[in-house]
C-alpha positions as CSV (number, residue, x, y, z in Angstrom):
1,M,-11.5,20.7,-14.4
2,F,-11.0,18.5,-11.4
3,E,-10.1,15.0,-10.5
4,A,-13.1,12.6,-10.4
5,G,-14.2,11.5,-7.0
6,D,-15.4,8.2,-8.4
7,I,-14.4,7.8,-12.0
8,R,-16.8,4.8,-12.3
9,E,-19.6,7.3,-12.4
10,W,-18.3,8.7,-15.8
11,R,-19.2,5.5,-17.8
12,G,-20.9,6.5,-21.0
13,H,-19.3,10.0,-21.2
14,D,-16.8,11.1,-23.8
15,V,-13.1,10.5,-23.4
16,V,-10.9,13.2,-24.9
17,D,-7.2,13.6,-25.1
18,F,-5.1,16.5,-23.5
19,E,-5.9,18.7,-26.5
20,G,-9.7,18.0,-26.2
21,H,-9.9,15.7,-29.3
22,K,-12.6,13.0,-28.7
23,I,-11.2,9.5,-28.6
24,G,-14.3,7.6,-27.8
25,V,-16.7,6.7,-24.9
26,L,-15.8,5.5,-21.4
27,E,-16.9,1.8,-21.1
28,A,-15.2,0.4,-18.0
29,I,-12.6,1.0,-15.4
30,Y,-9.7,-1.4,-14.5
31,V,-8.2,-1.1,-11.1
32,D,-4.7,-1.9,-9.9
33,T,-5.5,-5.1,-7.9
34,A,-2.8,-4.2,-5.4
35,T,-4.3,-0.9,-4.5
36,D,-7.8,-1.1,-5.8
37,Q,-7.3,2.3,-7.4
38,P,-8.5,3.1,-10.9
39,F,-5.5,2.5,-13.3
40,F,-6.8,2.1,-16.9
41,A,-10.1,2.8,-18.7
42,T,-11.5,1.0,-21.6
43,V,-12.7,3.4,-24.4
44,T,-15.1,2.3,-27.1
45,V,-13.6,3.3,-30.5
46,G,-14.3,2.5,-34.2
47,L,-17.1,2.5,-36.7
48,P,-20.5,1.4,-35.6
49,T,-20.0,-2.0,-37.3
50,R,-16.4,-2.5,-36.1
51,R,-16.3,-1.2,-32.5
52,R,-13.5,-2.3,-30.0
53,L,-12.3,-1.4,-26.6
54,V,-8.9,0.3,-26.2
55,F,-7.1,0.7,-22.9
56,A,-6.1,4.2,-21.7
57,P,-4.2,5.0,-18.5
58,L,-6.0,7.2,-16.0
59,T,-3.0,8.8,-14.3
60,G,-3.6,12.5,-14.3
61,A,-7.1,12.2,-15.7
62,T,-9.5,15.0,-15.0
63,V,-13.2,15.5,-15.7
64,G,-15.0,18.4,-17.2
65,P,-18.7,19.0,-18.1
66,G,-19.6,15.7,-19.7
67,Y,-16.2,14.4,-20.5
68,L,-13.1,12.6,-19.1
69,K,-9.8,14.1,-20.2
70,I,-6.7,11.8,-20.2
71,T,-3.1,12.8,-20.6
72,Q,-2.3,10.6,-23.7
73,P,-2.7,11.8,-27.3
74,K,-5.6,10.4,-29.3
75,D,-3.4,8.7,-31.9
76,V,-1.5,6.7,-29.1
77,V,-4.7,5.6,-27.5
78,K,-6.3,4.5,-30.7
79,K,-3.2,2.3,-31.4
80,A,-3.3,0.7,-27.9
81,P,-4.0,-3.0,-27.4
82,A,-7.8,-3.7,-27.6
83,I,-10.4,-6.2,-26.9
84,D,-13.8,-6.9,-28.5
85,V,-16.7,-4.9,-27.0
86,D,-17.9,-8.1,-25.4
87,G,-14.5,-9.5,-24.7
88,E,-12.4,-9.9,-21.6
89,L,-8.7,-9.0,-21.0
90,P,-6.6,-12.2,-20.8
91,A,-4.1,-12.1,-18.0
92,E,-1.3,-12.8,-20.4
93,D,-2.1,-9.7,-22.4
94,E,-1.7,-7.3,-19.5
95,P,2.1,-6.7,-19.9
96,E,1.4,-5.5,-23.5
97,I,-0.9,-2.8,-22.4
98,F,1.6,-1.5,-19.9
99,A,4.5,-1.7,-22.4
100,H,2.4,0.4,-25.0
101,Y,2.4,3.3,-22.6
102,E,5.9,2.6,-21.3
103,L,4.7,1.7,-17.8
104,D,6.3,-0.8,-15.6
105,Y,4.5,-4.1,-15.2
106,K,4.7,-6.4,-12.2
107,S,2.2,-9.2,-11.5
108,G,1.2,-9.8,-8.0
109,A,3.5,-11.7,-5.6
110,G,1.6,-14.9,-6.3
111,G,1.6,-14.3,-10.1
112,E,-1.9,-12.9,-9.9
113,R,-3.4,-10.4,-12.3
114,R,-2.4,-6.7,-12.0
115,L,-5.7,-5.4,-13.4
116,G,-9.3,-6.1,-12.4
117,R,-12.4,-4.8,-14.1
118,R,-14.8,-2.8,-11.9
């Protein structure tokens, strides 16, 4: 396995946890607006009639043949804050995503968003 050169190219591929358990399918990448580096992925999960997008951190993520492997366990990701498949992440919900994974959250110096969808 190796780090992805451009993780955005992996949209539509399976996302698995560190033990190889399938979580869902990679839908989008959210970058840290301060660095423009990939920080979170949205992963499509749920039943065909009740799909939603959960947020999963990309720190330490690697790719294999046809999948993206993240370092978080499947059950933690599935309980992460979510948005509808056609929804957008409200700026006021960003801190909750960081808190779920026990990550520090700081908005930009002018109070701007921390995450941007790419």
